[in-house]
Steps between C-alpha positions, in 0.01 A plus 500: 500500500172457315400207721577707810286784366210262432518352849517848651195611298301198616605561858389863476162396357446249779606754760250755368228235503586410859469866603139524380259598777300207643178436313181488697332163531160660458296337227434784258517529124713809553774283649467255210531780243788646699686170484459485122601864456808463718595179320489675163718779636771252595565412136876479540465237772263254330653546154850431635384197699318360196808537281716341770264199501570445131876540545505267798306231317756492217809572705825368347314428175668604176192639324301568815127568468509431128464135599136594555478608137669186371279266702181678389616496139580128506165411662305715255687355201458140611130525585433716196642234268316222682155656531507645150509142374242372749250779431584542131610859554703722269845514662579853372202644688459245781855529635465874573162423661636239739819700573309812599252295700773327699677822589183680607397194702843493667446855626147429626584169667814654650296775664262237635749243629765738631239749616364243745847467656579872500473569872623155602813540285562848645460386860844628599444851365148522641625419849805727482367819344172686499423537133165503316374160391460643152879510467518120503212467252665747263829314539332181379320664206816689399696174500241342273513807277875464458456135409227593251734757343760228444241262358370769267810445291354165395185668365703763315714232333207272409284784367800632305558160338135452403420866440398431140226261615377727782502828308180416313168325552576150621357192670659255740394199292438415136853598394451845650239599243171667594205285401132487605579192712747668734561828684684776318727734696581853377878480535746741657406868500504817706266342755795279597600792723203417725727229641672776703196605707396134514823405674474788747147383576628148563773632731244718679291189563810313609539738794155437644533127437828499692357702788181297530644152452807590704290593802273195469788258446694641793207430728400163348807312378295236317365757253815501279465127442138540395572793269798324340269214408247743354772675300592171331135442416460855366801451273325215316163680498649819356572518123879516519631184336177456307309772308141594571464528121451124491182527706356749253605326182279264307740215577410501872123544504466227763689704762360844421314485834835553678549851359270677753681317782835628374369856507408454867867432572647836621856393416402470134409869481823608671704291260303616197528877551880472492563205271260597221657842417850350502414253223248701299173367637198710587396529865133473584367805689351256749850392599583859596170529688568174686853606595377843611230346719741252657746782566242703692368205702849368569630830634193538720565157651869580545417828676261321734770243580755778556258688721423203725819295508793721398624539857481125569728382218814561707364264767385234254837468328 
């Protein structure tokens, strides 16, 4: 009976979307804003579709989406043990660092990779019903949010285990002790709560990334291959499995020139505003400024793309 009710609810949502009045093809920002507004109003549709994506992916599985959590935990544990030895890091503080970095990166890269395929993957729905394009973007970001929520369990467990090392001033190297030769982090505190607005800001950026890249990739099918290659490169350029502390410490004076280049990497700032509060590290105000600037520019580009090409997506798919 519950399955029948769920199917009926989805059918009703799709029927209401199909009954929407035809949208004008005129290229105006009003139509672009209207698409976003209408997409937000159809919360039940995109939230249900996003949850169904997770259930479908782990259909007939015993523990379902918690396989995501297990896989992330195993990867973080394995790489944390390996790189702590390679970089001479303190395992009690480095393991939370790499675990949080991996989970935040998984959300960002998921929005990028799956965002490019948003409209292509929803080809059937786009051709069958007249729904705002924003619905499909929100579906993708909501799916990534659900996966992040499952992965967050890993951070909670790791931080809980090493809480004694993170609840005070600490360093990632030198046995976790603060010395003049390394960077000292303040430890967990009330500012850890800034992770909440940081995540909402990441999700907010995920929507414009999905809209913009989704439109471009639908028109030019070679773009996803190019961006996937860039994402792999960005993973190694972003301090996720290696700490930026090493560039600032006295042990790595020969590579200190790379620090300004790292700060030019926008992904670093997005990772930092969420990862740092979760593990008791301070966030530079410049990271918030960089993320805020990228958010404004990104949404402007997405609105321009929606204004000019929103009505053509159904033909391109």
